[in-house]
C-alpha positions in Angstrom: -46.9 53.1 -220.7 -50.5 52.9 -221.8 -52.4 54.6 -224.6 -55.7 55.2 -222.8 -56.9 56.2 -219.4 -59.1 53.0 -218.9 -56.0 50.8 -219.4 -54.0 53.0 -217.0 -56.8 52.9 -214.4 -57.0 49.1 -214.6 -53.3 48.7 -214.2 -53.2 50.9 -211.0 -56.3 49.1 -209.7 -54.5 45.8 -210.0 -51.4 47.3 -208.4 -53.5 48.6 -205.5 -55.1 45.2 -205.1 -51.7 43.6 -204.8 -50.7 46.3 -202.2 -53.9 45.6 -200.2 -53.4 41.9 -200.3 -50.0 42.5 -198.8 -51.7 44.4 -196.0 -54.0 41.4 -195.2 -57.1 42.2 -197.3 -58.8 39.5 -199.4 -60.1 40.9 -202.7 -63.6 39.6 -203.5 -64.4 41.7 -206.6 -62.6 43.8 -209.2 -64.6 46.5 -211.0 -68.0 45.7 -209.7 -70.6 47.3 -211.9 -74.3 47.8 -211.7 -76.9 50.3 -213.0 -75.8 52.8 -210.2 -72.1 52.9 -211.1 -68.9 51.1 -210.3 -66.7 50.2 -207.3 -63.1 49.5 -208.2 -62.4 46.9 -205.5 -64.5 45.0 -202.9 -62.6 43.2 -200.2 -62.7 41.6 -196.8 -60.6 42.9 -193.9 -61.3 40.6 -191.0 -65.0 41.3 -190.1 -65.3 44.3 -192.5 -66.6 44.3 -196.0 -64.6 47.1 -197.6 -65.6 49.1 -200.7 -62.5 50.6 -202.2 -62.0 53.5 -204.7 -58.7 53.7 -206.5 -57.4 57.0 -207.9 -54.2 57.7 -209.7 -52.6 61.0 -210.7 -49.4 61.2 -212.7 -48.7 64.8 -211.6 -50.0 67.3 -209.2 -51.3 69.7 -211.8 -54.7 68.1 -211.8 -54.8 67.8 -208.0 -54.0 65.0 -205.6 -55.5 61.5 -206.2 -57.3 61.5 -202.9 -59.0 64.8 -203.6 -60.7 63.2 -206.7 -63.1 61.2 -204.5 -65.5 64.1 -204.0 -69.0 64.1 -202.4 -70.7 63.1 -205.7 -68.3 60.1 -206.2 -68.8 59.1 -202.5 -72.6 59.1 -203.0 -72.3 56.9 -206.1 -70.0 54.5 -204.3 -72.6 54.2 -201.5 -75.4 53.5 -204.0 -73.4 50.7 -205.6 -72.5 49.3 -202.2 -76.1 49.3 -201.2 -77.0 47.4 -204.4 -74.1 44.9 -203.9 -75.3 44.2 -200.3 -78.8 43.6 -201.4 -77.9 41.3 -204.3 -74.9 39.4 -202.8 -75.6 39.5 -199.1 -79.4 39.8 -199.1 -79.2 42.8 -196.8 -77.6 40.9 -194.0 -76.2 43.3 -191.4 -72.5 43.2 -192.0 -70.0 45.8 -190.9 -68.8 47.9 -193.9 -66.3 50.6 -194.5 -65.3 52.8 -197.4 -61.6 53.1 -198.2 -59.7 55.1 -200.8 -56.3 54.3 -202.3 -54.7 57.3 -203.9 -51.6 57.0 -206.0 -49.7 60.3 -206.7 -47.0 59.4 -209.3 -45.6 56.4 -207.5 -46.5 57.1 -203.8 -49.4 55.1 -202.4 -51.8 56.5 -199.8 -54.4 54.1 -198.3 -57.1 55.9 -196.3 -59.2 53.5 -194.2 -62.7 54.6 -193.5 -62.3 57.6 -195.8 -65.9 58.5 -195.6 -69.2 57.5 -194.0 -72.1 55.7 -195.7 -74.7 58.1 -197.0 -78.2 57.6 -198.5 
């Protein structure tokens, strides 16, 4: 379908965004980047600001998609979220959560509050 992993990732991030919109989330940002890293999607879910990591796996030989969001990746996401909150919300106290969308072949798994914020 695609000739490189970035294009494939972008395609599945867009598909995940459509899925999440169908679940009532409002997507604010796609591929938010800063010096600390990247967050695939940033959305609103009622009162929550949601930072979302999307992972896709074509087959199980490289592990499940959800397993790819390891401790190091979680820490990076938290750093980017902290930066986003400082720049865009001027550190206003707003409830946040960290979700993960895993796509194994064609099956979508959405884990709300997949991990806690860490410094």
